[in-house]
C-alpha positions as CSV (number, residue, x, y, z in Angstrom):
1,M,-3.3,17.0,-42.0
2,D,-1.6,13.8,-43.1
3,S,-0.1,13.2,-39.7
4,R,-3.5,13.9,-38.1
5,Q,-5.1,11.1,-40.2
6,R,-2.4,8.6,-39.1
7,H,-3.2,9.4,-35.4
8,E,-6.9,8.9,-35.9
9,N,-6.4,5.4,-37.4
10,V,-4.4,4.1,-34.5
11,E,-6.2,1.4,-32.5
12,V,-5.5,1.4,-28.8
13,E,-5.4,-1.9,-27.0
14,T,-6.7,-2.0,-23.5
15,R,-6.0,-4.7,-21.1
16,N,-8.0,-5.4,-18.0
17,V,-6.0,-7.2,-15.3
18,E,-8.1,-8.7,-12.6
19,E,-6.3,-9.9,-9.4
20,R,-7.5,-13.1,-8.0
21,N,-7.2,-13.1,-4.3
22,D,-8.3,-16.4,-2.7
23,N,-8.8,-15.5,1.0
24,S,-8.6,-19.1,2.1
25,M,-5.3,-19.6,0.4
26,V,-3.9,-16.4,2.0
27,A,-5.2,-17.6,5.5
28,S,-3.7,-21.0,5.1
29,T,-0.3,-19.6,4.0
30,F,-0.3,-17.2,7.0
31,I,-1.1,-20.1,9.4
32,K,1.7,-22.2,7.9
33,Y,4.3,-19.5,8.3
34,A,3.0,-18.6,11.8
35,A,3.5,-22.3,12.7
36,Y,7.0,-22.2,11.3
37,L,7.8,-19.1,13.5
38,I,6.3,-20.7,16.6
39,I,8.4,-23.9,16.1
40,F,11.5,-21.8,15.4
41,F,11.1,-19.7,18.6
42,G,10.2,-22.7,20.6
43,L,13.5,-24.4,19.5
44,L,15.4,-21.2,20.3
45,Y,13.8,-21.1,23.8
46,F,14.7,-24.8,24.4
47,L,18.3,-24.2,23.3
48,I,18.8,-21.1,25.4
49,N,17.2,-22.5,28.6
50,Y,18.3,-26.2,28.5
51,V,21.2,-26.8,26.2
52,F,23.4,-23.7,26.6
53,P,23.5,-23.8,30.4
54,M,25.1,-27.2,30.2
55,F,28.3,-25.7,28.8
């Protein structure tokens, strides 16, 4: 009975975690990295088609 009383007096802390998802921030980040990829592949295309054939 003594252990049962101890368990009844225990307070349980609950935490509500809310994720903040700003869609405009996600979209702008996607656009930024998509631009990086386009520039990267454009540079690769230029190197392969114009610079490497010179060697």
